[in-house]
DRENDRENLUM-11896 format. One record per residue: residue number from 1; residue in one letter; x, y, z of N, C-alpha, C in turn. Coordinates in Angstrom, 2 decimals, m for minus. Layout:
N
num->NUM | residu->a | nx->X | ny->Y | nz->Z | cax->X | cay->Y | caz->Z | cx->X | cy->Y | cz->Z
...
//
This chain:
170
num->1 | residu->m | nx->121.26 | ny->150.80 | nz->75.91 | cax->120.02 | cay->150.35 | caz->75.31 | cx->119.37 | cy->151.55 | cz->74.62
num->2 | residu->t | nx->118.96 | ny->151.37 | nz->73.42 | cax->118.29 | cay->152.45 | caz->72.68 | cx->116.79 | cy->152.34 | cz->72.91
num->3 | residu->h | nx->116.20 | ny->153.49 | nz->73.17 | cax->114.76 | cay->153.52 | caz->73.43 | cx->114.01 | cy->153.87 | cz->72.15
num->4 | residu->i | nx->112.82 | ny->153.37 | nz->72.04 | cax->111.99 | cay->153.61 | caz->70.86 | cx->111.21 | cy->154.90 | cz->71.09
num->5 | residu->p | nx->111.20 | ny->155.80 | nz->70.11 | cax->110.51 | cay->157.09 | caz->70.29 | cx->108.99 | cy->156.92 | cz->70.44
num->6 | residu->l | nx->108.38 | ny->157.93 | nz->71.00 | cax->106.95 | cay->157.92 | caz->71.28 | cx->106.13 | cy->157.82 | cz->69.99
num->7 | residu->e | nx->106.58 | ny->158.44 | nz->68.92 | cax->105.85 | cay->158.39 | caz->67.65 | cx->105.78 | cy->156.95 | cz->67.12
num->8 | residu->h | nx->106.86 | ny->156.21 | nz->67.31 | cax->106.86 | cay->154.82 | caz->66.85 | cx->105.88 | cy->153.98 | cz->67.67
num->9 | residu->w | nx->105.77 | ny->154.29 | nz->68.98 | cax->104.82 | cay->153.55 | caz->69.81 | cx->103.39 | cy->153.86 | cz->69.38
num->10 | residu->k | nx->103.15 | ny->155.10 | nz->68.94 | cax->101.81 | cay->155.44 | caz->68.44 | cx->101.50 | cy->154.63 | cz->67.18
num->11 | residu->q | nx->102.50 | ny->154.50 | nz->66.30 | cax->102.30 | cay->153.69 | caz->65.10 | cx->102.05 | cy->152.23 | cz->65.48
num->12 | residu->y | nx->102.74 | ny->151.76 | nz->66.51 | cax->102.56 | cay->150.38 | caz->66.98 | cx->101.13 | cy->150.18 | cz->67.47
num->13 | residu->v | nx->100.63 | ny->151.14 | nz->68.25 | cax->99.28 | cay->151.04 | caz->68.79 | cx->98.26 | cy->151.10 | cz->67.66
num->14 | residu->e | nx->98.51 | ny->151.90 | nz->66.64 | cax->97.59 | cay->152.03 | caz->65.52 | cx->97.74 | cy->150.89 | cz->64.51
num->15 | residu->d | nx->98.67 | ny->149.97 | nz->64.77 | cax->98.92 | cay->148.81 | caz->63.91 | cx->99.36 | cy->149.23 | cz->62.51
num->16 | residu->a | nx->100.29 | ny->150.20 | nz->62.48 | cax->100.78 | cay->150.71 | caz->61.20 | cx->102.21 | cy->150.24 | cz->60.92
num->17 | residu->l | nx->102.69 | ny->149.24 | nz->61.65 | cax->104.07 | cay->148.76 | caz->61.47 | cx->104.08 | cy->147.40 | cz->60.81
num->18 | residu->a | nx->105.20 | ny->147.07 | nz->60.23 | cax->105.38 | cay->145.74 | caz->59.62 | cx->105.44 | cy->144.68 | cz->60.72
num->19 | residu->p | nx->105.05 | ny->143.45 | nz->60.42 | cax->105.05 | cay->142.40 | caz->61.45 | cx->106.43 | cy->142.16 | cz->62.08
num->20 | residu->a | nx->107.49 | ny->142.24 | nz->61.30 | cax->108.82 | cay->142.01 | caz->61.86 | cx->109.18 | cy->143.12 | cz->62.84
num->21 | residu->e | nx->108.81 | ny->144.35 | nz->62.51 | cax->109.12 | cay->145.47 | caz->63.39 | cx->108.26 | cy->145.40 | cz->64.65
num->22 | residu->r | nx->107.01 | ny->144.98 | nz->64.50 | cax->106.13 | cay->144.82 | caz->65.67 | cx->106.72 | cy->143.79 | cz->66.64
num->23 | residu->e | nx->107.23 | ny->142.72 | nz->66.09 | cax->107.82 | cay->141.67 | caz->66.94 | cx->109.04 | cy->142.20 | cz->67.68
num->24 | residu->r | nx->109.85 | ny->143.01 | nz->66.99 | cax->111.03 | cay->143.60 | caz->67.63 | cx->110.59 | cy->144.52 | cz->68.77
num->25 | residu->y | nx->109.53 | ny->145.30 | nz->68.55 | cax->109.03 | cay->146.20 | caz->69.59 | cx->108.50 | cy->145.40 | cz->70.79
num->26 | residu->e | nx->107.83 | ny->144.30 | nz->70.51 | cax->107.28 | cay->143.47 | caz->71.60 | cx->108.39 | cy->142.89 | cz->72.46
num->27 | residu->t | nx->109.45 | ny->142.42 | nz->71.84 | cax->110.57 | cay->141.90 | caz->72.63 | cx->111.25 | cy->143.01 | cz->73.42
num->28 | residu->h | nx->111.26 | ny->144.21 | nz->72.85 | cax->111.87 | cay->145.35 | caz->73.56 | cx->111.02 | cy->145.73 | cz->74.77
num->29 | residu->l | nx->109.70 | ny->145.60 | nz->74.65 | cax->108.81 | cay->145.91 | caz->75.78 | cx->109.10 | cy->145.03 | cz->76.99
num->30 | residu->a | nx->109.51 | ny->143.81 | nz->76.73 | cax->109.75 | cay->142.86 | caz->77.82 | cx->110.96 | cy->143.24 | cz->78.66
num->31 | residu->v | nx->111.88 | ny->144.04 | nz->78.10 | cax->113.11 | cay->144.34 | caz->78.84 | cx->113.26 | cy->145.80 | cz->79.22
num->32 | residu->c | nx->112.46 | ny->146.70 | nz->78.67 | cax->112.66 | cay->148.13 | caz->78.91 | cx->111.44 | cy->148.73 | cz->79.61
num->33 | residu->d | nx->111.64 | ny->149.21 | nz->80.83 | cax->110.54 | cay->149.79 | caz->81.60 | cx->110.13 | cy->151.16 | cz->81.06
num->34 | residu->l | nx->111.09 | ny->151.96 | nz->80.62 | cax->110.77 | cay->153.29 | caz->80.10 | cx->109.90 | cy->153.20 | cz->78.85
num->35 | residu->c | nx->110.25 | ny->152.30 | nz->77.96 | cax->109.45 | cay->152.11 | caz->76.75 | cx->108.08 | cy->151.54 | cz->77.08
num->36 | residu->l | nx->108.00 | ny->150.72 | nz->78.11 | cax->106.71 | cay->150.20 | caz->78.54 | cx->105.81 | cy->151.33 | cz->79.02
num->37 | residu->e | nx->106.39 | ny->152.29 | nz->79.75 | cax->105.61 | cay->153.44 | caz->80.19 | cx->105.13 | cy->154.27 | cz->79.00
num->38 | residu->q | nx->105.99 | ny->154.46 | nz->78.01 | cax->105.60 | cay->155.20 | caz->76.81 | cx->104.49 | cy->154.46 | cz->76.07
num->39 | residu->y | nx->104.61 | ny->153.16 | nz->75.99 | cax->103.59 | cay->152.35 | caz->75.33 | cx->102.25 | cy->152.47 | cz->76.06
num->40 | residu->m | nx->102.28 | ny->152.41 | nz->77.39 | cax->101.05 | cay->152.53 | caz->78.17 | cx->100.43 | cy->153.92 | cz->77.96
num->41 | residu->l | nx->101.26 | ny->154.95 | nz->77.87 | cax->100.77 | cay->156.30 | caz->77.61 | cx->100.08 | cy->156.36 | cz->76.25
num->42 | residu->c | nx->100.68 | ny->155.74 | nz->75.25 | cax->100.07 | cay->155.71 | caz->73.91 | cx->98.75 | cy->154.95 | cz->73.93
num->43 | residu->l | nx->98.69 | ny->153.87 | nz->74.71 | cax->97.43 | cay->153.12 | caz->74.82 | cx->96.33 | cy->153.96 | cz->75.44
num->44 | residu->e | nx->96.68 | ny->154.73 | nz->76.48 | cax->95.68 | cay->155.59 | caz->77.12 | cx->95.18 | cy->156.65 | cz->76.16
num->45 | residu->q | nx->96.08 | ny->157.19 | nz->75.36 | cax->95.67 | cay->158.20 | caz->74.39 | cx->94.86 | cy->157.57 | cz->73.27
num->46 | residu->a | nx->95.14 | ny->156.32 | nz->72.95 | cax->94.45 | cay->155.66 | caz->71.85 | cx->93.06 | cy->155.17 | cz->72.25
num->47 | residu->e | nx->92.73 | ny->155.23 | nz->73.52 | cax->91.40 | cay->154.78 | caz->73.94 | cx->90.31 | cy->155.63 | cz->73.32
num->48 | residu->g | nx->90.64 | ny->156.82 | nz->72.92 | cax->89.68 | cay->157.69 | caz->72.27 | cx->89.48 | cy->157.35 | cz->70.81
num->49 | residu->l | nx->90.26 | ny->156.42 | nz->70.27 | cax->90.12 | cay->156.03 | caz->68.87 | cx->88.78 | cy->155.31 | cz->68.67
num->50 | residu->p | nx->88.22 | ny->155.43 | nz->67.48 | cax->86.94 | cay->154.75 | caz->67.23 | cx->87.13 | cy->153.23 | cz->67.21
num->51 | residu->l | nx->86.14 | ny->152.56 | nz->67.74 | cax->86.15 | cay->151.10 | caz->67.74 | cx->85.71 | cy->150.59 | cz->66.38
num->52 | residu->p | nx->86.09 | ny->149.39 | nz->66.02 | cax->85.64 | cay->148.86 | caz->64.74 | cx->84.11 | cy->148.74 | cz->64.71
num->53 | residu->v | nx->83.57 | ny->148.99 | nz->63.55 | cax->82.11 | cay->148.98 | caz->63.41 | cx->81.57 | cy->147.57 | cz->63.56
num->54 | residu->d | nx->82.13 | ny->146.64 | nz->62.85 | cax->81.66 | cay->145.26 | caz->62.88 | cx->82.58 | cy->144.45 | cz->63.80
num->55 | residu->e | nx->82.15 | ny->144.25 | nz->65.02 | cax->82.99 | cay->143.57 | caz->66.00 | cx->83.22 | cy->142.11 | cz->65.63
num->56 | residu->a | nx->82.24 | ny->141.46 | nz->65.05 | cax->82.39 | cay->140.05 | caz->64.65 | cx->83.46 | cy->139.92 | cz->63.57
num->57 | residu->a | nx->83.44 | ny->140.84 | nz->62.60 | cax->84.45 | cay->140.79 | caz->61.54 | cx->85.83 | cy->141.07 | cz->62.11
num->58 | residu->f | nx->85.88 | ny->142.03 | nz->63.04 | cax->87.16 | cay->142.35 | caz->63.68 | cx->87.70 | cy->141.14 | cz->64.44
num->59 | residu->a | nx->86.83 | ny->140.43 | nz->65.16 | cax->87.25 | cay->139.24 | caz->65.90 | cx->87.73 | cy->138.15 | cz->64.94
num->60 | residu->d | nx->87.03 | ny->138.00 | nz->63.81 | cax->87.45 | cay->137.00 | caz->62.82 | cx->88.82 | cy->137.31 | cz->62.25
num->61 | residu->i | nx->89.06 | ny->138.59 | nz->61.95 | cax->90.36 | cay->138.99 | caz->61.42 | cx->91.46 | cy->138.73 | cz->62.45
num->62 | residu->a | nx->91.17 | ny->139.07 | nz->63.72 | cax->92.16 | cay->138.85 | caz->64.78 | cx->92.46 | cy->137.36 | cz->64.95
num->63 | residu->m | nx->91.44 | ny->136.54 | nz->64.91 | cax->91.66 | cay->135.10 | caz->65.06 | cx->92.40 | cy->134.52 | cz->63.86
num->64 | residu->d | nx->92.11 | ny->135.03 | nz->62.66 | cax->92.84 | cay->134.57 | caz->61.48 | cx->94.32 | cy->134.92 | cz->61.60
num->65 | residu->r | nx->94.61 | ny->136.12 | nz->62.08 | cax->96.00 | cay->136.51 | caz->62.30 | cx->96.67 | cy->135.60 | cz->63.32
num->66 | residu->f | nx->95.94 | ny->135.35 | nz->64.39 | cax->96.49 | cay->134.49 | caz->65.44 | cx->96.77 | cy->133.09 | cz->64.89
num->67 | residu->d | nx->95.83 | ny->132.54 | nz->64.14 | cax->96.03 | cay->131.21 | caz->63.55 | cx->97.23 | cy->131.19 | cz->62.62
num->68 | residu->a | nx->97.37 | ny->132.25 | nz->61.81 | cax->98.49 | cay->132.30 | caz->60.88 | cx->99.81 | cy->132.35 | cz->61.65
num->69 | residu->l | nx->99.87 | ny->133.18 | nz->62.67 | cax->101.10 | cay->133.26 | caz->63.48 | cx->101.37 | cy->131.94 | cz->64.19
num->70 | residu->w | nx->100.33 | ny->131.32 | nz->64.67 | cax->100.49 | cay->130.05 | caz->65.38 | cx->101.02 | cy->128.97 | cz->64.44
num->71 | residu->n | nx->100.48 | ny->128.90 | nz->63.24 | cax->100.93 | cay->127.91 | caz->62.26 | cx->102.38 | cy->128.15 | cz->61.87
num->72 | residu->v | nx->102.76 | ny->129.41 | nz->61.70 | cax->104.14 | cay->129.73 | caz->61.34 | cx->105.08 | cy->129.31 | cz->62.47
num->73 | residu->s | nx->104.70 | ny->129.60 | nz->63.70 | cax->105.57 | cay->129.23 | caz->64.82 | cx->105.66 | cy->127.71 | cz->64.97
num->74 | residu->q | nx->104.57 | ny->127.01 | nz->64.72 | cax->104.60 | cay->125.55 | caz->64.80 | cx->105.50 | cy->124.96 | cz->63.72
num->75 | residu->e | nx->105.44 | ny->125.53 | nz->62.51 | cax->106.31 | cay->125.04 | caz->61.44 | cx->107.78 | cy->125.29 | cz->61.76
num->76 | residu->q | nx->108.08 | ny->126.44 | nz->62.35 | cax->109.46 | cay->126.74 | caz->62.73 | cx->109.94 | cy->125.77 | cz->63.80
num->77 | residu->e | nx->109.09 | ny->125.44 | nz->64.74 | cax->109.49 | cay->124.49 | caz->65.78 | cx->109.72 | cy->123.10 | cz->65.19
num->78 | residu->r | nx->108.91 | ny->122.70 | nz->64.23 | cax->109.09 | cay->121.39 | caz->63.60 | cx->110.41 | cy->121.33 | cz->62.84
num->79 | residu->e | nx->110.76 | ny->122.45 | nz->62.19 | cax->112.02 | cay->122.48 | caz->61.46 | cx->113.21 | cy->122.42 | cz->62.40
num->80 | residu->k | nx->113.09 | ny->123.07 | nz->63.55 | cax->114.19 | cay->123.10 | caz->64.52 | cx->114.31 | cy->121.79 | cz->65.29
num->81 | residu->a | nx->113.22 | ny->121.11 | nz->65.48 | cax->113.22 | cay->119.89 | caz->66.29 | cx->113.99 | cy->118.79 | cz->65.57
num->82 | residu->p | nx->114.83 | ny->118.06 | nz->66.31 | cax->115.56 | cay->116.96 | caz->65.68 | cx->114.59 | cy->115.83 | cz->65.32
num->83 | residu->q | nx->114.92 | ny->115.15 | nz->64.27 | cax->114.09 | cay->114.04 | caz->63.84 | cx->114.23 | cy->112.89 | cz->64.83
num->84 | residu->a | nx->113.13 | ny->112.35 | nz->65.23 | cax->113.16 | cay->111.26 | caz->66.20 | cx->113.61 | cy->109.98 | cz->65.52
num->85 | residu->l | nx->114.44 | ny->109.25 | nz->66.21 | cax->114.89 | cay->107.97 | caz->65.69 | cx->113.79 | cy->106.94 | cz->65.91
num->86 | residu->p | nx->113.69 | ny->105.97 | nz->65.03 | cax->112.66 | cay->104.95 | caz->65.23 | cx->112.95 | cy->104.18 | cz->66.52
num->87 | residu->a | nx->111.90 | ny->103.90 | nz->67.22 | cax->112.04 | cay->103.20 | caz->68.50 | cx->112.44 | cy->101.76 | cz->68.25
num->88 | residu->v | nx->113.43 | ny->101.33 | nz->68.99 | cax->113.90 | cay->99.95 | caz->68.88 | cx->113.39 | cy->99.22 | cz->70.11
num->89 | residu->k | nx->112.60 | ny->98.21 | nz->69.88 | cax->112.08 | cay->97.44 | caz->71.00 | cx->113.11 | cy->96.40 | cz->71.41
num->90 | residu->r | nx->113.40 | ny->96.42 | nz->72.69 | cax->114.33 | cay->95.43 | caz->73.21 | cx->113.60 | cy->94.60 | cz->74.26
num->91 | residu->d | nx->113.99 | ny->93.37 | nz->74.34 | cax->113.42 | cay->92.49 | caz->75.35 | cx->114.20 | cy->92.72 | cz->76.64
num->92 | residu->v | nx->113.57 | ny->93.40 | nz->77.57 | cax->114.24 | cay->93.79 | caz->78.80 | cx->113.73 | cy->92.92 | cz->79.94
num->93 | residu->r | nx->113.85 | ny->91.64 | nz->79.80 | cax->113.38 | cay->90.72 | caz->80.83 | cx->114.48 | cy->90.52 | cz->81.85
num->94 | residu->l | nx->114.08 | ny->90.48 | nz->83.10 | cax->115.02 | cay->90.23 | caz->84.18 | cx->115.31 | cy->88.74 | cz->84.29
num->95 | residu->p | nx->116.53 | ny->88.39 | nz->84.66 | cax->116.79 | cay->86.97 | caz->84.92 | cx->115.91 | cy->86.49 | cz->86.09
num->96 | residu->l | nx->115.68 | ny->85.21 | nz->86.14 | cax->114.77 | cay->84.65 | caz->87.14 | cx->115.21 | cy->84.98 | cz->88.56
num->97 | residu->l | nx->116.50 | ny->84.91 | nz->88.84 | cax->116.98 | cay->85.16 | caz->90.20 | cx->116.86 | cy->86.62 | cz->90.60
num->98 | residu->h | nx->116.73 | ny->87.53 | nz->89.65 | cax->116.62 | cay->88.95 | caz->89.96 | cx->115.18 | cy->89.44 | cz->89.94
num->99 | residu->h | nx->114.27 | ny->88.60 | nz->89.57 | cax->112.87 | cay->89.01 | caz->89.47 | cx->112.25 | cy->89.04 | cz->90.87
num->100 | residu->p | nx->111.49 | ny->90.10 | nz->91.19 | cax->110.88 | cay->90.19 | caz->92.53 | cx->109.92 | cy->89.04 | cz->92.84
num->101 | residu->f | nx->109.22 | ny->88.53 | nz->91.84 | cax->108.30 | cay->87.43 | caz->92.08 | cx->109.04 | cy->86.21 | cz->92.62
num->102 | residu->f | nx->110.23 | ny->85.96 | nz->92.12 | cax->111.04 | cay->84.84 | caz->92.59 | cx->111.37 | cy->85.02 | cz->94.07
num->103 | residu->h | nx->111.73 | ny->86.23 | nz->94.47 | cax->112.05 | cay->86.49 | caz->95.88 | cx->110.83 | cy->86.27 | cz->96.76
num->104 | residu->y | nx->109.65 | ny->86.73 | nz->96.31 | cax->108.44 | cay->86.51 | caz->97.09 | cx->108.12 | cy->85.02 | cz->97.21
num->105 | residu->a | nx->108.32 | ny->84.28 | nz->96.14 | cax->108.04 | cay->82.85 | caz->96.17 | cx->108.98 | cy->82.13 | cz->97.13
num->106 | residu->v | nx->110.26 | ny->82.47 | nz->97.12 | cax->111.22 | cay->81.84 | caz->98.04 | cx->110.86 | cy->82.18 | cz->99.48
num->107 | residu->a | nx->110.50 | ny->83.43 | nz->99.75 | cax->110.12 | cay->83.81 | caz->101.11 | cx->108.88 | cy->83.06 | cz->101.56
num->108 | residu->a | nx->107.91 | ny->82.88 | nz->100.67 | cax->106.70 | cay->82.15 | caz->101.02 | cx->107.00 | cy->80.69 | cz->101.31
num->109 | residu->v | nx->107.87 | ny->80.07 | nz->100.52 | cax->108.23 | cay->78.67 | caz->100.73 | cx->108.95 | cy->78.50 | cz->102.07
num->110 | residu->i | nx->109.88 | ny->79.39 | nz->102.37 | cax->110.60 | cay->79.31 | caz->103.65 | cx->109.64 | cy->79.48 | cz->104.81
num->111 | residu->t | nx->108.69 | ny->80.40 | nz->104.69 | cax->107.71 | cay->80.61 | caz->105.75 | cx->106.85 | cy->79.37 | cz->105.94
num->112 | residu->l | nx->106.42 | ny->78.75 | nz->104.86 | cax->105.61 | cay->77.53 | caz->104.98 | cx->106.41 | cy->76.39 | cz->105.61
num->113 | residu->i | nx->107.68 | ny->76.26 | nz->105.26 | cax->108.52 | cay->75.21 | caz->105.86 | cx->108.66 | cy->75.44 | cz->107.36
num->114 | residu->l | nx->108.92 | ny->76.68 | nz->107.75 | cax->109.07 | cay->76.98 | caz->109.18 | cx->107.76 | cy->76.76 | cz->109.92
num->115 | residu->m | nx->106.64 | ny->77.13 | nz->109.31 | cax->105.36 | cay->76.91 | caz->109.97 | cx->105.06 | cy->75.41 | cz->110.08
num->116 | residu->g | nx->105.38 | ny->74.67 | nz->109.04 | cax->105.13 | cay->73.22 | caz->109.05 | cx->106.00 | cy->72.49 | cz->110.05
num->117 | residu->s | nx->107.22 | ny->72.96 | nz->110.25 | cax->108.12 | cay->72.29 | caz->111.19 | cx->107.81 | cy->72.65 | cz->112.63
num->118 | residu->g | nx->106.98 | ny->73.65 | nz->112.85 | cax->106.64 | cay->74.04 | caz->114.21 | cx->107.64 | cy->74.99 | cz->114.82
num->119 | residu->a | nx->108.48 | ny->75.60 | nz->114.03 | cax->109.51 | cay->76.51 | caz->114.55 | cx->108.87 | cy->77.70 | cz->115.26
num->120 | residu->f | nx->107.80 | ny->78.20 | nz->114.72 | cax->107.16 | cay->79.35 | caz->115.35 | cx->106.47 | cy->78.95 | cz->116.65
num->121 | residu->q | nx->106.02 | ny->77.70 | nz->116.74 | cax->105.37 | cay->77.25 | caz->117.97 | cx->106.38 | cy->77.09 | cz->119.09
num->122 | residu->t | nx->107.60 | ny->76.62 | nz->118.76 | cax->108.61 | cay->76.45 | caz->119.81 | cx->109.09 | cy->77.80 | cz->120.33
num->123 | residu->i | nx->109.04 | ny->78.82 | nz->119.51 | cax->109.43 | cay->80.15 | caz->119.99 | cx->108.36 | cy->80.71 | cz->120.90
num->124 | residu->t | nx->107.11 | ny->80.51 | nz->120.56 | cax->106.03 | cay->81.11 | caz->121.34 | cx->105.56 | cy->80.26 | cz->122.50
num->125 | residu->r | nx->105.95 | ny->79.00 | nz->122.57 | cax->105.48 | cay->78.12 | caz->123.65 | cx->105.88 | cy->78.63 | cz->125.03
num->126 | residu->p | nx->107.13 | ny->78.97 | nz->125.29 | cax->107.46 | cay->79.46 | caz->126.63 | cx->106.72 | cy->80.75 | cz->126.98
num->127 | residu->i | nx->106.38 | ny->81.54 | nz->126.02 | cax->105.69 | cay->82.79 | caz->126.30 | cx->104.25 | cy->82.51 | cz->126.71
num->128 | residu->t | nx->103.61 | ny->81.49 | nz->126.15 | cax->102.23 | cay->81.19 | caz->126.50 | cx->102.11 | cy->80.56 | cz->127.87
num->129 | residu->h | nx->103.18 | ny->79.91 | nz->128.38 | cax->103.12 | cay->79.26 | caz->129.68 | cx->103.47 | cy->80.20 | cz->130.82
num->130 | residu->i | nx->103.89 | ny->81.38 | nz->130.53 | cax->104.24 | cay->82.32 | caz->131.61 | cx->102.95 | cy->82.85 | cz->132.21
num->131 | residu->e | nx->102.89 | ny->82.75 | nz->133.53 | cax->101.74 | cay->83.29 | caz->134.23 | cx->102.11 | cy->84.68 | cz->134.72
num->132 | residu->p | nx->101.17 | ny->85.59 | nz->134.73 | cax->101.50 | cay->86.96 | caz->135.10 | cx->102.09 | cy->87.11 | cz->136.50
num->133 | residu->g | nx->101.70 | ny->86.29 | nz->137.47 | cax->102.16 | cay->86.45 | caz->138.84 | cx->103.43 | cy->85.70 | cz->139.16
num->134 | residu->s | nx->103.78 | ny->84.69 | nz->138.42 | cax->104.95 | cay->83.88 | caz->138.76 | cx->106.15 | cy->84.28 | cz->137.94
num->135 | residu->a | nx->107.35 | ny->84.11 | nz->138.52 | cax->108.59 | cay->84.43 | caz->137.82 | cx->109.11 | cy->83.16 | cz->137.16
num->136 | residu->n | nx->109.74 | ny->83.27 | nz->136.04 | cax->110.31 | cay->82.14 | caz->135.32 | cx->111.61 | cy->81.75 | cz->136.01
num->137 | residu->a | nx->111.76 | ny->80.48 | nz->136.35 | cax->112.94 | cay->80.03 | caz->137.07 | cx->114.17 | cy->79.98 | cz->136.18
num->138 | residu->a | nx->113.99 | ny->79.76 | nz->134.89 | cax->115.13 | cay->79.64 | caz->133.99 | cx->115.83 | cy->80.97 | cz->133.78
num->139 | residu->e | nx->115.09 | ny->82.06 | nz->133.75 | cax->115.68 | cay->83.38 | caz->133.52 | cx->115.19 | cy->84.34 | cz->134.59
num->140 | residu->p | nx->116.09 | ny->85.17 | nz->135.08 | cax->115.68 | cay->86.14 | caz->136.11 | cx->114.65 | cy->87.14 | cz->135.57
num->141 | residu->a | nx->113.93 | ny->87.77 | nz->136.47 | cax->112.86 | cay->88.68 | caz->136.08 | cx->113.40 | cy->89.98 | cz->135.48
num->142 | residu->d | nx->114.65 | ny->90.32 | nz->135.80 | cax->115.19 | cay->91.59 | caz->135.29 | cx->115.84 | cy->91.45 | cz->133.91
num->143 | residu->t | nx->115.81 | ny->90.25 | nz->133.30 | cax->116.36 | cay->90.05 | caz->131.97 | cx->115.40 | cy->90.68 | cz->130.95
num->144 | residu->p | nx->115.93 | ny->91.45 | nz->130.02 | cax->115.05 | cay->92.08 | caz->129.03 | cx->114.34 | cy->91.03 | cz->128.16
num->145 | residu->y | nx->113.16 | ny->91.37 | nz->127.76 | cax->112.34 | cay->90.47 | caz->126.95 | cx->113.02 | cy->90.13 | cz->125.63
num->146 | residu->s | nx->113.70 | ny->91.11 | nz->125.01 | cax->114.39 | cay->90.85 | caz->123.75 | cx->115.52 | cy->89.85 | cz->123.93
num->147 | residu->k | nx->116.18 | ny->89.86 | nz->125.09 | cax->117.26 | cay->88.91 | caz->125.37 | cx->116.69 | cy->87.50 | cz->125.48
num->148 | residu->i | nx->115.52 | ny->87.36 | nz->126.10 | cax->114.88 | cay->86.05 | caz->126.24 | cx->114.54 | cy->85.49 | cz->124.86
num->149 | residu->i | nx->113.95 | ny->86.31 | nz->124.01 | cax->113.59 | cay->85.86 | caz->122.66 | cx->114.84 | cy->85.49 | cz->121.88
num->150 | residu->m | nx->115.91 | ny->86.27 | nz->122.05 | cax->117.16 | cay->85.99 | caz->121.35 | cx->117.73 | cy->84.64 | cz->121.79
num->151 | residu->n | nx->117.68 | ny->84.35 | nz->123.07 | cax->118.19 | cay->83.06 | caz->123.57 | cx->117.38 | cy->81.90 | cz->123.00
num->152 | residu->h | nx->116.07 | ny->82.04 | nz->122.95 | cax->115.23 | cay->80.99 | caz->122.37 | cx->115.52 | cy->80.80 | cz->120.89
num->153 | residu->t | nx->115.73 | ny->81.89 | nz->120.18 | cax->116.03 | cay->81.81 | caz->118.74 | cx->117.36 | cy->81.13 | cz->118.51
num->154 | residu->l | nx->118.37 | ny->81.48 | nz->119.30 | cax->119.68 | cay->80.84 | caz->119.16 | cx->119.60 | cy->79.35 | cz->119.47
num->155 | residu->g | nx->118.83 | ny->79.00 | nz->120.48 | cax->118.65 | cay->77.59 | caz->120.80 | cx->117.98 | cy->76.84 | cz->119.66
num->156 | residu->l | nx->116.99 | ny->77.46 | nz->119.04 | cax->116.31 | cay->76.85 | caz->117.90 | cx->117.27 | cy->76.65 | cz->116.73
num->157 | residu->l | nx->118.07 | ny->77.67 | nz->116.44 | cax->119.03 | cay->77.56 | caz->115.34 | cx->120.09 | cy->76.50 | cz->115.63
num->158 | residu->d | nx->120.52 | ny->76.39 | nz->116.88 | cax->121.49 | cay->75.35 | caz->117.23 | cx->120.90 | cy->73.96 | cz->117.05
num->159 | residu->s | nx->119.62 | ny->73.81 | nz->117.34 | cax->119.00 | cay->72.49 | caz->117.17 | cx->118.79 | cy->72.15 | cz->115.69
num->160 | residu->i | nx->118.64 | ny->73.14 | nz->114.84 | cax->118.46 | cay->72.89 | caz->113.41 | cx->119.79 | cy->72.58 | cz->112.75
num->161 | residu->q | nx->120.85 | ny->73.25 | nz->113.15 | cax->122.17 | cay->73.08 | caz->112.53 | cx->122.69 | cy->71.67 | cz->112.80
num->162 | residu->p | nx->123.29 | ny->71.03 | nz->111.78 | cax->123.80 | cay->69.66 | caz->112.00 | cx->125.00 | cy->69.69 | cz->112.95
num->163 | residu->k | nx->125.09 | ny->68.64 | nz->113.76 | cax->126.20 | cay->68.53 | caz->114.71 | cx->127.44 | cy->68.12 | cz->113.96
num->164 | residu->r | nx->128.55 | ny->68.80 | nz->114.22 | cax->129.83 | cay->68.47 | caz->113.58 | cx->130.81 | cy->68.05 | cz->114.66
num->165 | residu->e | nx->131.60 | ny->67.10 | nz->114.27 | cax->132.64 | cay->66.68 | caz->115.21 | cx->133.83 | cy->67.61 | cz->115.08
num->166 | residu->r | nx->134.70 | ny->67.58 | nz->116.08 | cax->135.87 | cay->68.46 | caz->116.05 | cx->136.77 | cy->68.12 | cz->114.89
num->167 | residu->g | nx->137.29 | ny->69.19 | nz->114.26 | cax->138.25 | cay->69.01 | caz->113.20 | cx->137.66 | cy->68.71 | cz->111.84
num->168 | residu->s | nx->136.38 | ny->68.50 | nz->111.74 | cax->135.79 | cay->68.19 | caz->110.44 | cx->135.50 | cy->69.50 | cz->109.70
num->169 | residu->t | nx->135.58 | ny->69.43 | nz->108.39 | cax->135.28 | cay->70.61 | caz->107.58 | cx->133.98 | cy->70.37 | cz->106.84
num->170 | residu->p | nx->133.31 | ny->71.40 | nz->106.46 | cax->132.01 | cay->71.23 | caz->105.81 | cx->132.10 | cy->70.61 | cz->104.46
//
């Protein structure tokens, strides 16, 4: 890596370089620590330089430069950016069977049918008749509660399913 001499950094600080060369120096500052130290040394020495007399004019000039650089960079980005293709609107509707609303409606209808038929009442009826002190004669006391509910559910499903004779096919 080639380092930039101290005299060139002084010219950079005094703003005596061409814009292209200044940009090259700035990119070099980002990667070279030795040149950054030299630049900082030049800045410390330049602090003794006289300040601009009209600070408002100096600020206006700096902002004009910034705006010019910003506009140039924006134009370069626009030139590099690929042209966007026109958006094509497509009708992306889901089929009825795949739409979530259809699933919610089917679930609600099934729930209403089960509630209307009393299926939920037949499951909960034996539970409401159990007294805390007495044991249920149909099932021993050590049977897990989930097993009891499963047996009642299976019995309910067996009563709903149509009876088939032996050897018949659906």
